[in-house]
C-alpha positions as CSV (number, residue, x, y, z in Angstrom):
1,X,-0.3,1.3,-29.0
2,X,0.8,3.6,-31.8
3,X,3.8,5.1,-30.1
4,X,7.1,3.6,-29.3
5,X,8.0,5.4,-26.0
6,X,5.8,6.2,-23.1
7,X,7.5,8.7,-20.6
8,X,5.7,9.0,-17.3
9,X,6.2,11.5,-14.4
10,X,8.3,13.9,-16.4
11,X,10.1,16.6,-14.5
12,X,12.9,19.2,-14.9
13,X,15.9,19.2,-12.7
14,X,15.5,23.0,-12.1
15,X,12.7,22.1,-9.7
16,X,14.1,18.9,-8.3
17,X,17.6,20.3,-7.5
18,X,17.0,24.1,-7.0
19,X,20.3,24.4,-5.3
20,X,22.1,23.3,-8.5
21,X,22.2,25.1,-11.8
22,X,20.7,22.3,-13.8
23,X,18.0,22.4,-16.5
24,X,17.4,18.8,-17.7
25,X,14.1,17.3,-18.9
26,X,13.8,13.8,-17.4
27,X,11.2,11.1,-16.7
28,X,10.8,8.8,-13.7
29,X,10.0,5.9,-16.1
30,X,10.1,5.2,-19.8
31,X,8.5,2.2,-21.6
32,X,10.1,1.5,-25.0
33,X,8.1,-1.3,-26.6
34,X,8.0,-3.9,-23.8
35,X,11.1,-2.7,-22.0
36,X,10.8,-0.4,-18.9
37,X,13.6,1.8,-17.6
38,X,13.3,3.5,-14.3
39,X,15.1,6.5,-12.9
40,X,17.4,5.5,-10.0
41,X,15.2,5.2,-6.9
42,X,16.3,6.3,-3.5
43,X,14.9,7.0,0.0
44,X,12.6,9.7,-1.3
45,X,8.9,9.2,-1.8
46,X,7.5,10.0,-5.3
47,X,6.0,13.2,-3.8
48,X,9.5,14.4,-3.1
49,X,9.6,13.9,0.7
50,X,12.7,12.3,2.2
51,X,12.4,9.0,4.0
52,X,14.9,7.4,6.4
53,X,17.8,9.9,6.6
54,X,20.8,7.9,7.7
55,X,18.8,4.6,7.6
56,X,19.8,2.4,4.7
57,X,17.0,-0.1,5.3
58,X,14.3,2.5,5.5
59,X,15.6,4.2,2.3
60,X,15.7,0.8,0.6
61,X,12.1,0.1,1.5
62,X,11.0,3.4,0.1
63,X,13.1,2.9,-3.1
64,X,11.4,-0.5,-3.6
65,X,7.9,0.9,-3.0
66,X,8.7,3.5,-5.7
67,X,10.0,0.7,-8.0
68,X,6.8,-1.2,-7.6
69,X,4.6,1.8,-8.2
70,X,6.5,3.1,-11.2
71,X,6.6,-0.4,-12.8
72,X,2.8,-0.8,-12.3
73,X,2.1,2.6,-13.8
74,X,3.9,1.3,-16.9
75,X,2.0,-2.0,-16.9
76,X,4.9,-3.9,-15.4
77,X,5.4,-6.0,-12.2
78,X,8.3,-6.7,-9.9
79,X,8.4,-10.2,-11.5
80,X,9.3,-8.5,-14.9
81,X,12.6,-7.1,-13.5
82,X,15.6,-8.4,-15.4
83,X,18.5,-6.3,-14.1
84,X,19.2,-4.2,-11.1
85,X,22.2,-2.0,-10.2
86,X,22.5,-1.0,-6.5
87,X,24.7,1.9,-5.4
88,X,25.6,2.3,-1.8
89,X,27.7,5.1,-0.2
90,X,29.3,2.8,2.5
91,X,30.0,-0.9,2.3
92,X,28.6,-1.3,5.8
93,X,25.1,-0.6,4.3
94,X,25.3,-3.6,2.0
95,X,23.5,-6.1,4.2
96,X,20.7,-3.8,5.1
97,X,20.1,-2.7,1.5
98,X,20.4,-6.2,0.0
99,X,18.2,-7.7,2.6
100,X,15.4,-5.3,1.8
101,X,15.8,-5.6,-2.0
102,X,16.0,-9.3,-1.7
103,X,12.7,-9.5,0.3
104,X,11.0,-7.5,-2.5
105,X,12.5,-9.6,-5.4
106,X,12.3,-13.1,-3.8
107,X,11.8,-15.6,-6.6
108,X,12.5,-13.0,-9.4
109,X,16.2,-13.8,-10.0
110,X,17.4,-10.7,-11.8
111,X,21.0,-10.1,-12.7
112,X,22.5,-7.7,-10.3
113,X,25.5,-5.3,-10.0
114,X,26.5,-3.6,-6.8
115,X,28.7,-0.6,-6.5
116,X,30.1,1.4,-3.6
117,X,30.2,5.0,-4.6
118,X,31.6,8.1,-3.0
119,X,28.3,9.9,-3.0
120,X,24.9,10.3,-4.7
121,X,23.0,13.3,-6.0
122,X,22.0,14.4,-2.4
123,X,24.1,13.8,0.7
124,X,21.3,12.3,2.7
125,X,20.8,9.5,0.1
126,X,22.8,6.4,1.1
127,X,21.5,4.0,-1.6
128,X,20.1,4.0,-5.0
129,X,18.7,1.3,-7.2
130,X,18.4,1.3,-11.1
131,X,15.9,-1.1,-12.5
132,X,15.4,-2.6,-16.0
133,X,12.3,-4.7,-16.7
134,X,10.7,-6.4,-19.7
135,X,7.0,-7.0,-19.9
136,X,6.2,-10.5,-21.5
137,X,4.7,-10.1,-25.0
138,X,1.7,-12.1,-23.8
139,X,0.7,-9.1,-21.5
140,X,1.5,-6.3,-23.9
141,X,-1.7,-6.4,-25.9
142,X,-3.8,-6.1,-22.7
143,X,-2.0,-3.1,-21.1
144,X,-4.3,-0.3,-20.1
145,X,-3.4,3.3,-20.9
146,X,-1.7,5.0,-17.9
147,X,-3.6,7.9,-16.4
148,X,-3.4,11.0,-18.5
149,X,-1.8,13.0,-15.7
150,X,1.3,10.7,-15.8
151,X,1.6,10.6,-19.6
152,X,4.0,12.2,-22.1
153,X,4.0,10.4,-25.4
154,X,7.0,10.5,-27.7
155,X,6.7,9.2,-31.3
156,X,8.7,9.2,-34.4
157,X,5.6,10.4,-36.2
158,X,5.4,13.4,-33.9
159,X,9.0,14.3,-34.6
160,X,8.5,13.9,-38.3
161,X,5.4,16.2,-38.2
162,X,7.4,18.8,-36.3
163,X,10.2,18.6,-38.9
164,X,7.7,18.9,-41.7
165,X,6.0,21.9,-40.1
166,X,9.4,23.7,-39.5
167,X,10.3,23.0,-43.2
168,X,6.9,24.5,-44.3
169,X,7.5,27.6,-42.2
170,X,11.0,28.1,-43.6
171,X,9.7,27.7,-47.1
172,X,6.9,30.2,-46.4
173,X,9.4,32.8,-45.2
174,X,11.4,32.4,-48.3
175,X,8.4,33.1,-50.6
176,X,7.6,36.3,-48.8
């Protein structure tokens, strides 16, 4: 692949959090070389529908379904996960959340950090999981291109071309 970052499922927080005055361009997943970084996953389906209000296990199941799908879209697998960070809003949710996550990551052995936090971005969310994965080099050369509808490529070349074009326009204005 000729680019260094592949950003999939881009979105703007104006649409995701209309009740807040935010305007941030983000992605659900980014592949940088053979590393995959996922946006924190919660009890919300990728279509935006809420799953399991007040049910930590149901939210964890949905979050892990999202993790699997987002990794696969980037060419990864659950087995490629190296590190997870789990946030829960109440220590009593720990067993339910960790049981579900553990079921999905059986035999993977990632490093893990767990935090109890006062709250998450939406009050109905009771857990969130951050995932970092690394695709083995042996699989990198055989990765298919993700569907065009999910893609947003970012390259140093593209940035360099944009800078060069801006410089040309500036120079052209000076000569007029």
